[in-house]
N, C-alpha and C positions, 0 to 999 in steps of 0.2 A: 730088529734091534729093540731090546727092552727099554722101558722108560728110564731105568737106571743108567744103562749104557748111553742112551741118547743124552741124558743130563750131563754125564761125564764128558762125552765127546764135544758137546756144545761149549762147556766151560773150558776145555783144553784148547779148542779152536780160538776162543776169545783171548785166552792168555797168550797163545802163539802170535796172534795179530798185534798184541801190545808188547811183544818181546819180553814177556813175563813168565813164560813157561819154564819150569825147572826140569832138568834131566840129570840123572846119576851117571857119572863117568867112572868106569872101573880104574882105580888108581892104587898102586902099591907104594906105601910110604917106606922109606929107608933111612939110613943114617945120613948125617951131614945135610939135612934139609932137602934131600933128593926125593923125587916122586916119579914113578914110572906110570905113564898113562897109556891105556889101550885104546886105539882108534876103532872106528866102526868097521874098518877093513881088517882088523886083527893086528895091525901094526903096534909096536911098542916104542914109546919115546920117553927118555929121561929128562926131567925138568927140574929146575931149582924152585922149590916151593917158598913163596912169600905170602901164604894165606893160612898157615897152620897155627893153631893155638898152643902147640906143644913147645912153649917158649924156651924151656931149658933142655929140650930134646931128651927128657928123662924116659920117655916111652921106649927109647932105643938104648938106654944105658945098661951095660952088662950087669951091674949089681942089682938094678931094679928088675930086670928080666930073670935073673937067677933067683931072686927072692920069690917071684911069682911061681917059677917052676918048683922050687923046693916046697912052697906052701901047698901046691897042688898035690905033690907026692905025699906030704904029711897029713893034710887035712881034707883033701878031696877037691873036686872041681867046683862044687856048689855048697850053699849053706843049708839047703834042705827045706827051710820054711822061714816064717817070720821069727824074729828074735823073741817075741813074746810067746811063741808056741814052743819052739825047740830050745830056747835059751840063747844066751849070748856067748859066742866062743871068744876065748881070751884075746885073740888078735884084734877084734873090734874094740874091746875095752882099751887096749893099748893105743889104738889109733885115735880114739876119742880123747884120751888123756894127752896125747901128743898135740892134737889140734888145739885143745884148750891152752896148753902151755905156749904154743906158737902165737896164738891170738891174745894171750894174757887174759883169759876169762876163767870163770870158775869151772865151767863144764862145756861139753860138746856132745852132739848126737849126730850120727852118720846116717845118711839116706842113700837110696839107690842111685840118685843123680842129683845135680843141682836143680833141674826142673822139678823133680819130685820133692825136693826140699821146700821150694816155695809153694808148691801146690798143697803141701801138708802144714807148714808152719803158719802161714798167714790165716787160713780159716780156723786154725786152733786158737788164735789170739783175737780174732774179730768176728762179729756176727751181724745179724740183720739190723741191729739198732746202732751199729758203730760207723765210724767215718774212716775212710782210707784215702790218703793223698798219694798220688804216684807221679813221678817225673815223666813228662811226655815221651822221653826217649829211653825210658827204662826197658829192661829186657822183657820179652813176651811172657816169661814165666812169672814175673812179678805181677803183671796184669792178670794172668791166669789165676794165680792164687787169690788176688783181690776179688775177682769175679766169683770164684767158688765160695768166698766168705759170705756173699749175699749182703755185704755192707754197702753203704753209700760211697761210691768210688768217684773221686774227683781228680782230674789231671791238672797239674800245675806246669807252667812253662819251663822249658829245660833250664835247670840250674838257676831259676829265678826265685831266689829266697824270699824277696818281697811279695811275690805273687802267692807263694805258699803261706806266708804269714797272714796275708789278707784273707785268704780262704779259711784258714783256721780261726782267725778272729771273728769271721762272720758265721761260722758253722759249728765250731767246737762245742758250744754250750748245748747244742741240740742232740749230742751223742755222748753216751757214757764213756766210750773209749775211742782213741784215735791212733792210727798208724801212719807214719810218714816213710814212704818207700822210695829208694833210689839205688841206682848202680853206684858202686864205688869207682870203678873205671867203666865208662860207657863203651860197649862192645863195638859199636859201629863208628864212633867218633874219636875214641881214645882219650877224651878229656876226663877229668876227675870231678866228682861231686864236691861242692863247697861245704865240707862236713862241719867246720867250726860254726859257720852261720846257720846251718841246718840244726846243729845242736842247740843253739840259742833259741831258735824258733820252737823246737820240740819241747824244750824246758819251759818256755813261757806259756805253752798251751797244754802241757801234760800229754804230749803225743809221744809215741814210742818210735824211735828212729831205727830203721832197718836198712842195711846195705847189702847188696849183692856184689860180692867182691871176687867174682869168678876170674876176672882178668888182672887182679892185683896180687893175689897170693903167689909167693915164689919169686916175684920180680920187683916188687916195691917194698919199701920199709923194712929192709933187711930180710925180705922174704915173708914178712908178716902181713903185707897187704897195704891197701890204700889208706886205711884208717891209721895204721902205725906210721906210714910215711908222713902223714900230715901232723900227727902228734909229735914226731921227731923234729918237726920244724917249729915246735914250741906252741902249737895251737891247742886251745882248750876244746877237746872233742870227747863226746860220750855217745857211743853207739852200742846200745844194749843188745841189739840183735845183729850179729855178723854172720852172714851165710856165704857160701861159695861152693866151688866145685873142686873135685880131685882129678879132673879130666883135661886140664889145660897145662899150667906150668908143672903141676905134680905129675902129669903124664900118664895117668891111669884111668880110673873111672870112679864115680860116686859124688855125693854132695854132703854138706854138713851145715849145722847151725852151731855157732859158739855163743854162749850166753851165760846167765847166772845158773846156779844149780837148780833153783826152784823152777825157772822157765824151762830148762832142759828136761827136768823130771816131768813137768806138766805136758810138754810136747810129746814125750814118749808114750803118754797115756791117751793122747788126743788126736795126734796127726794121723789121718787116714792113710796117707802114703808111706807112713812108717809101720802102722799096725797091720795093714792088709797086704803087705808085699814081702817077698822073700828077701832076706838080708843079703848084703854084698857077698860075693864069693870070696872065700879065704885067700885065693891067689891075688885078687885085686887088693885086698886089705894089706897083705904082706908087701906087695909092691909099693903101695902108698907109704908105708912105714919106711921102706928103704929110700924112697924118693925124698921124704921129709928129712931123713938123715943128711942127704946130700945138700938139700936146700939150707939147712941150718949150718952146715960146715963150710960150704964153698961160696964165699962172698964174691970172688971173681966171676964165677959162673952166674950168680944172681944178677950181677951188674951188667953183664955183656949184652943181653937183649936190648935194654934201653939205650946203651951206648951205640949199638948198631942202628937203632931207629933214629937217633939224633944225627948220626953220620949221614944217613939217607936224606933226612930233612934238610940238613945244611947244603947238601949237594944239589937238591932240586929247588932250593929257595923257599922252603916252608919254615914256619915257626918251630922252635924246638919242642918236641912232644913231651908230655908228662907220663906217657905210657909206651908200651911196645906196639901200639896200634896207630897207624897213620891213614886217614882216608883221603882220597882224591876225588872230590865230588865233580861229576861230569854232567849230571842232570838227566839226560835222556837215556833210557834203558838200552836202546840199540847202539848208541854211541859208546856206551860203557861196555857192552858185549864186544864191540869191534876193538876197543882198546885192549880188552882182555885177550882176544884172539891174537892181536899184534904181539903182545908180550909173550904169548905161548909160542908163536912162530920164532921168536928169538931165544927160546929156552927157559922162559920164566912162567911159573904157575901163580897167577894172581886172579882171584875170583871177582866176577862182576856181581855186586850186591845191588839188588833191585827191590822195589816195593813188592810185598808189604814189609819186607825186612827193614826198610828205611822209608821215610815219608815220600810221598809223591814229589817228583821233581828233584830228588836228591840221589838218584842212582850213582854208584861210585865204585871205584877200585878201592879195596881195603887191603892195605899192606900190613903184614905182621912180621915182626923180627924176632929171631931166635938166637940162642947162644952159638949155634953151629954155622950161622951165615958167615961167609968169608968176605973180607974187605973188598977184594977185587970183584966179587959178584955183586956186592952192594953198589959199587961205583959203576959197574956196567949197567945195572938196572936203572940207577939214577940218571945216567946219561940218556938211556933210551926213553925213559919217562919224560924227562925234561925236553928232549929234542923232538920226539915223535908224537907226544900226547899233549903236554902242557903248552907247547908253543904252536906246533902245526895245527892242532885241533882246537885251539883256544876259541871260545865263543865270541 
């Protein structure tokens, strides 16, 4: 065995011993939140998925799929190169204009994914002399972008605005620029960032507030996301840097930044993950445009995932959620895996989320709710979770 293989084998053995090894399971996603999983013996089993981020089920929508097919026939399967090399095809311009309109900003720029967006935008705006504050539970790509910037990176306690203010008060004067990074909707906890309070802190210290709204667009704030949802409640909020993905409620693939025209123009000339990578394929862009049409037009569809999440929460005795994500923290990875297996035995697909995706000691079941979930399935899942996991296995 080579030293490389020995290294990998040793690491895998350690992860296995701590119930932290990850494995890919062949799964076919279909309509109505159904998923077909293939077992190690080749068997196939249909489950109801409560772990997918396709909140509006638009990846399966006939109009979205038809838009993708038609664009492939008309424009081809791929973009060919970076937009700065071969030029920008009109569909991308239309998508950026649509996103800016949805988010009510001057402009937008589209990236290959949400992860690539943060890896490109943050280092474009901050460098080695600057300060970046990050919520401790922010998504990994916000941390990744901050680390690539080479700036002074400081973590503030989750949604603790006073802690962020104290850190800025003590450190801001030593740095020419400062960024304040947070999720809009936290992907593993489902709670929202306190954007009005963070806006006040950012203004007081001339810090640039940036939100990752991957789990807000399409389902909150009339589809415009978590910032819009809180503004609609009458709150004074200013988020000059709004990014997100096109792979969750939008149902396709890609990422974006919505900001002022000058910021977007600057990012297009500076972000390495924009400059040095091939543009999104035309079929993806066309499908995103079709999905955004539906998001803008169908209020009942937009509202259904959150209504389903709140139904589940009420049935199991949890507080009403502010998003489509509900965590059930069980703590121990093995206990969480066992709970996930139990749900699968009863026909439900709910992933066990373990460190490092979440902090040590907080392994959990992460339930996500979509527009396609049926009330009877939610009730059956809730009864199972309440009786077989929350009560029987309570610590």
